[in-house]
C-alpha positions, 0 to 999 in steps of 0.5 A, a space after each residue: 491496610 490496602 488489599 489487592 484485587 485478589 484478596 478482596 475478591 477472596 473475601 467477597 467469595 466468603 460471604 455468608 450463605 444468606 447473602 449469596 442466596 438472597 435472590 440477587 446474584 452477587 457481583 463477584 459471581 455474575 461478573 467473572 463468567 461474562 467478563 471472561 467470555 467477553 474477554 475471550 471474544 475480545 481477545 480472539 477478535 484482537 488476535 484475528 485483527 492482528 493476524 490480518 494486519 500482519 498478513 496485510 503488511 506482508 502482502 504490502 512488503 511483497 508488493 513493494 519489493 516487486 514494484 521496486 524490482 520492476 522500477 529497477 528493471 525499467 531504469 536499467 532498460 531506460 539507461 540501455 535505450 538512452 543512447 539509441 534514443 539520442 541516436 534516433 533523435 539525431 537522425 530525425 533532426 538530420 532527416 528534417 534538415 534534408 527535407 527542408 533542403 529538398 523542399 527549398 530545391 523543389 521550390 527553386 525548380 518550380 519557380 524556374 519553370 514558372 519563369 520559363 513559361 512567361 
């Protein structure tokens, strides 16, 4: 014959008066108030931790969404500026070539001036 937890607890609660008042508290009477109080505290702590975790996840999702939005904006800006960057790079290369040509011409003129003084 198997007994459920509740049935065995009910039978223990029906112990004779002398066992309940023998100077030692019965396990059934002493355990539930501590267990219930501890369980309530544990449940409250668990509830608080879950609420903090939920809030943390919400904040992280919002931060991720904002970061993704900023990344999309920067990518769009990069796409928009890529042609300008290419144009400026081409211009810089052209200016460097012109500078080299001017340097060569100046060196040639200086060498001609040196030749005249001899």
